[in-house]
C-alpha positions in Angstrom: 11.8 -3.1 -20.5 11.2 -5.1 -17.5 12.8 -4.0 -14.3 13.8 -6.4 -11.5 15.0 -5.0 -8.3 16.8 -7.4 -6.0 17.4 -5.7 -3.3 18.7 -8.2 -0.3 19.8 -4.5 2.0 18.0 -3.1 4.3 18.1 1.4 4.7 19.6 1.4 8.1 22.5 -0.4 6.8 23.4 2.4 4.0 25.8 4.5 5.2 23.6 8.0 4.8 26.6 9.4 3.1 26.3 6.3 -0.1 22.6 7.1 -0.7 22.5 9.6 -3.1 25.4 8.5 -4.4 24.1 4.9 -5.5 20.2 6.2 -6.2 22.8 8.7 -8.8 24.6 5.5 -10.6 20.9 3.7 -10.8 19.9 6.1 -12.5 22.5 7.1 -14.5 22.8 3.3 -15.4 19.2 2.6 -16.3 18.9 5.9 -18.0 21.5 4.8 -20.6 19.8 1.4 -21.2 17.0 3.3 -21.4 18.2 5.3 -23.7 20.4 3.4 -26.1 21.0 0.0 -24.8 17.3 -2.0 -27.1 16.8 -4.4 -23.8 14.0 -5.7 -23.5 14.9 -6.2 -19.2 17.2 -4.2 -16.5 18.2 -5.8 -13.5 19.0 -4.0 -10.7 20.9 -5.7 -7.6 21.9 -4.2 -4.5 23.2 -6.4 -1.5 25.4 -6.6 1.2 28.6 -9.3 2.1 30.5 -8.1 5.9 32.4 -5.2 4.2 30.9 -4.8 1.1 27.7 -3.1 -0.3 27.4 -4.0 -3.5 25.0 -2.2 -6.8 25.0 -4.0 -10.0 21.9 -2.9 -13.1 23.0 -5.5 -15.6 20.4 -5.3 -19.3 20.2 -8.1 -22.0 21.2 -5.0 -24.5 22.6 -4.5 -27.8 25.8 -4.1 -25.2 29.5 -1.7 -27.0 33.3 -1.8 -28.0 34.0 -1.3 -24.9 36.5 1.9 -23.5 38.8 3.0 -21.0 37.2 4.9 -19.4 38.9 8.2 -17.9 38.6 12.5 -18.9 40.0 12.0 -22.2 37.0 9.1 -23.7 34.9 12.1 -22.0 34.0 13.4 -25.9 33.5 9.3 -27.0 31.7 7.8 -23.9 29.9 10.4 -22.7 30.0 12.4 -19.2 27.3 9.7 -18.2 30.1 6.6 -17.7 33.1 9.0 -15.6 30.5 10.5 -13.7 29.4 6.7 -12.6 33.1 6.1 -12.0 33.7 8.8 -10.5 30.5 9.7 -7.9 32.1 6.3 -6.6 35.4 6.2 -6.4 35.5 9.5 -4.5 32.8 7.9 -2.4 36.0 4.9 -1.8 34.1 2.6 -3.7 35.3 0.9 -6.8 33.4 1.1 -10.2 32.7 -1.5 -13.2 31.7 -1.9 -16.7 31.5 -4.9 -19.0 30.0 -4.7 -22.1 30.3 -5.9 -25.3 27.8 -6.0 -28.7 24.9 -7.7 -28.7 26.0 -9.1 -25.1 24.1 -6.2 -23.0 26.1 -4.9 -20.2 27.1 -5.1 -16.9 27.1 -1.8 -14.3 29.1 -2.4 -11.3 29.8 -0.2 -7.9 31.0 -1.5 -4.7 31.5 0.4 -1.0 33.1 -0.7 1.1 31.3 -0.2 5.4 
């Protein structure tokens, strides 16, 4: 598996309170790819614009049928996806997940800074 990391943010541009959350979201998303996606490539991108920091993790794997993320879905989707969403939103960020069978998965997290 190839991992491509594109970082367009200096460390001092990331608030200290977000660093651990960003790491954990990336870690969980990449772990899901390794365990489930049958992917050959993961692309991790960290970028900043004037008001936001955006973290994306995209794979070229088999994807999955997307379901709404809620605590009620935990038994089906696993706590990892819900945990990523809660971690991002607990710091005022927004979380999105896009996936479909055979087209890979894109995990995005955006925080206002």
